[in-house]
C-alpha positions in Angstrom: -29.3 -44.3 -64.3 -31.0 -46.5 -66.9 -31.6 -43.1 -69.2 -27.6 -43.0 -69.2 -27.3 -46.4 -70.1 -29.6 -46.2 -73.0 -27.9 -43.3 -74.4 -24.3 -45.5 -74.1 -26.4 -48.4 -75.6 -27.5 -45.8 -78.5 -24.0 -44.7 -79.2 -22.6 -48.5 -79.3 -25.4 -49.0 -81.7 -24.2 -46.1 -84.1 -20.7 -47.8 -84.3 -19.1 -45.0 -82.1 -16.1 -45.9 -80.4 -16.1 -46.9 -76.6 -14.6 -43.4 -75.4 -17.8 -41.9 -76.9 -20.2 -44.3 -75.5 -19.1 -43.5 -71.7 -18.7 -39.7 -72.8 -22.5 -40.0 -74.3 -23.7 -41.9 -71.1 -21.7 -39.3 -68.9 -23.0 -36.2 -70.2 -26.7 -37.5 -70.6 -26.5 -38.4 -66.8 -25.4 -34.4 -66.3 -29.1 -33.4 -67.7 -30.9 -36.5 -67.0 -30.3 -36.5 -63.1 -31.2 -33.3 -62.6 -34.5 -34.0 -64.6 -35.0 -37.0 -62.3 -34.4 -35.1 -58.9 -37.1 -32.3 -59.7 -39.6 -35.0 -60.7 -39.1 -36.9 -57.4 -39.4 -33.7 -55.7 -42.5 -33.2 -57.2 -44.0 -36.4 -56.6 -42.9 -36.0 -52.5 -45.7 -34.7 -50.5 -45.0 -31.8 -48.0 -42.1 -30.4 -47.2 -38.9 -32.7 -46.1 -37.9 -31.0 -42.7 -35.4 -32.4 -39.9 -37.6 -30.7 -37.3 -39.7 -32.6 -34.7 -43.2 -32.2 -35.9 -44.7 -35.3 -34.6 -48.0 -34.5 -32.7 -47.9 -37.7 -30.9 -44.5 -36.9 -29.0 -45.8 -33.3 -28.0 -46.2 -33.2 -24.2 -45.2 -36.6 -23.8 -43.0 -38.0 -21.4 -40.5 -41.1 -22.0 -38.1 -42.8 -19.4 -34.5 -42.9 -19.9 -32.9 -46.5 -19.4 -29.1 -47.5 -19.9 -28.4 -50.1 -22.3 -25.5 -52.8 -21.7 -22.8 -50.5 -23.1 -23.6 -47.6 -21.0 -25.5 -45.5 -23.4 -28.9 -43.4 -22.3 -31.5 -44.6 -24.6 -35.2 -43.8 -24.6 -38.2 -45.9 -26.0 -40.5 -43.9 -28.3 -43.7 -46.4 -29.3 -41.8 -49.2 -29.6 -38.5 -48.1 -31.0 -35.4 -47.5 -29.1 -33.2 -44.2 -29.7 -30.1 -43.3 -28.2 -30.6 -40.0 -26.1 -28.5 -37.1 -25.5 -29.5 -34.3 -23.4 -30.1 -30.7 -25.1 -27.4 -28.9 -23.2 -24.0 -29.8 -22.0 -24.8 -29.2 -18.0 -27.9 -31.6 -18.0 -27.2 -35.2 -17.4 -29.4 -38.2 -18.0 -30.1 -40.4 -14.8 -31.5 -44.2 -15.4 -35.2 -44.0 -14.6 -35.6 -40.3 -15.1 -38.6 -39.0 -17.2 -37.7 -36.5 -20.3 -39.2 -34.6 -23.1 -38.0 -35.3 -26.6 -37.0 -31.8 -28.4 -35.8 -32.9 -31.6 -34.1 -35.8 -33.3 -30.5 -35.6 -35.3 -30.5 -38.7 -37.2 -31.3 -41.6 -34.8 -30.4 -39.7 -31.6 -33.2 -38.3 -29.6 -32.2 -35.0 -28.3 -34.1 -34.8 -24.9 -34.4 -32.3 -21.9 -35.5 -33.4 -18.1 -39.0 -33.1 -17.4 -39.5 -30.4 -14.9 
């Protein structure tokens, strides 16, 4: 965004009309944003994935409780997450033990511990 602003400012300093200032800022954004995303991707360590790959959660059991709104929840290392069963035919009862299969956003997908 700063690069786009600089290109627009450069066009203004050259005395171009406001249409060309906006056009130069927009066209520079088309070039600069993919370059910035590529640079940020190189700076990001590891792969970005949606899978559950936390070794602290493997094999752990968590207790389900129901909040005041009737939603099933689990507490994982001090953080609370909404809980949803991994299949339709399963139900979550208050106090039952579950294992976390994966996370979908801020919802823990769980399966009953057998």
